[in-house]
C-alpha positions as CSV (number, residue, x, y, z in Angstrom):
1,R,-117.4,-67.2,-23.0
2,V,-115.5,-65.4,-25.8
3,S,-117.0,-64.5,-29.4
4,E,-116.8,-62.5,-31.3
5,V,-119.1,-59.7,-33.0
6,R,-119.5,-58.3,-36.7
7,L,-121.9,-55.3,-37.3
8,A,-122.1,-53.2,-40.5
9,A,-122.2,-49.4,-40.8
10,G,-125.5,-48.6,-39.7
11,D,-126.8,-51.9,-37.8
12,T,-128.6,-52.6,-34.0
13,L,-127.5,-55.3,-32.6
14,P,-131.1,-55.7,-30.6
15,R,-131.1,-54.9,-26.9
16,H,-129.9,-57.7,-24.8
17,P,-128.9,-58.4,-21.1
18,G,-124.7,-59.1,-21.0
19,L,-122.7,-60.6,-18.6
20,A,-119.5,-58.9,-17.0
21,R,-117.4,-58.8,-19.7
22,V,-114.1,-57.2,-22.0
23,V,-114.9,-55.7,-24.7
24,Y,-111.4,-56.0,-27.2
25,A,-111.5,-54.3,-30.7
26,L,-110.1,-55.5,-33.7
27,S,-110.9,-52.7,-36.3
28,D,-111.9,-48.8,-35.5
29,Y,-115.0,-47.9,-35.2
30,T,-117.9,-45.9,-33.3
31,I,-121.1,-47.2,-32.4
32,S,-124.0,-46.2,-29.9
33,Y,-124.0,-48.1,-26.7
34,T,-127.1,-47.7,-24.5
35,A,-127.3,-49.2,-20.9
36,N,-129.9,-50.3,-18.9
37,S,-132.8,-47.2,-19.4
38,A,-129.9,-44.8,-19.5
39,E,-129.4,-42.1,-22.7
40,P,-127.1,-43.5,-25.6
41,V,-123.2,-43.0,-25.5
42,V,-120.7,-42.7,-28.2
43,N,-118.0,-43.8,-28.4
44,T,-115.0,-44.4,-31.1
45,F,-112.6,-47.5,-30.7
46,T,-109.1,-48.1,-32.3
47,A,-108.0,-51.9,-33.2
48,G,-106.6,-53.3,-30.1
49,Q,-108.4,-51.4,-27.2
50,A,-109.7,-53.1,-24.2
51,H,-112.5,-51.5,-22.1
52,W,-114.5,-53.0,-19.3
53,H,-118.9,-53.0,-18.8
54,D,-120.6,-54.4,-15.7
55,A,-123.2,-56.5,-16.3
56,D,-126.3,-55.4,-17.7
57,E,-129.1,-55.1,-20.4
58,H,-128.0,-52.7,-23.6
59,L,-127.9,-52.8,-27.0
60,I,-125.6,-51.0,-29.6
61,V,-125.8,-49.0,-33.1
62,N,-123.2,-49.4,-35.4
63,T,-122.9,-45.7,-36.0
64,G,-119.8,-45.3,-38.4
65,A,-118.8,-45.6,-41.4
66,T,-117.5,-48.9,-41.2
67,E,-117.9,-52.2,-39.0
68,A,-117.6,-53.4,-35.9
69,R,-115.3,-55.5,-35.2
70,F,-114.4,-57.2,-32.0
71,L,-114.1,-59.6,-29.5
72,I,-116.3,-60.3,-26.1
73,V,-114.8,-61.9,-23.1
74,Q,-117.9,-62.4,-20.6
75,F,-117.4,-63.8,-16.9
76,K,-119.7,-65.9,-14.7
77,R,-119.6,-66.1,-11.1
């Protein structure tokens, strides 16, 4: 399944479950990512970067000054 996400500066994507996935950045952005019950991690991505996430429950906060735009490619078993 492929989804496009647009998260305005300062907005939050509430906690939700996610399958194993690849995330591909469509814009430059900075987010705070909290997986399961771990501490939040802040990451900055540039357009064209891709990164992998294992299945987890997470929430995302756009802590940057620009809209976060990215594609999520989720994998089902």
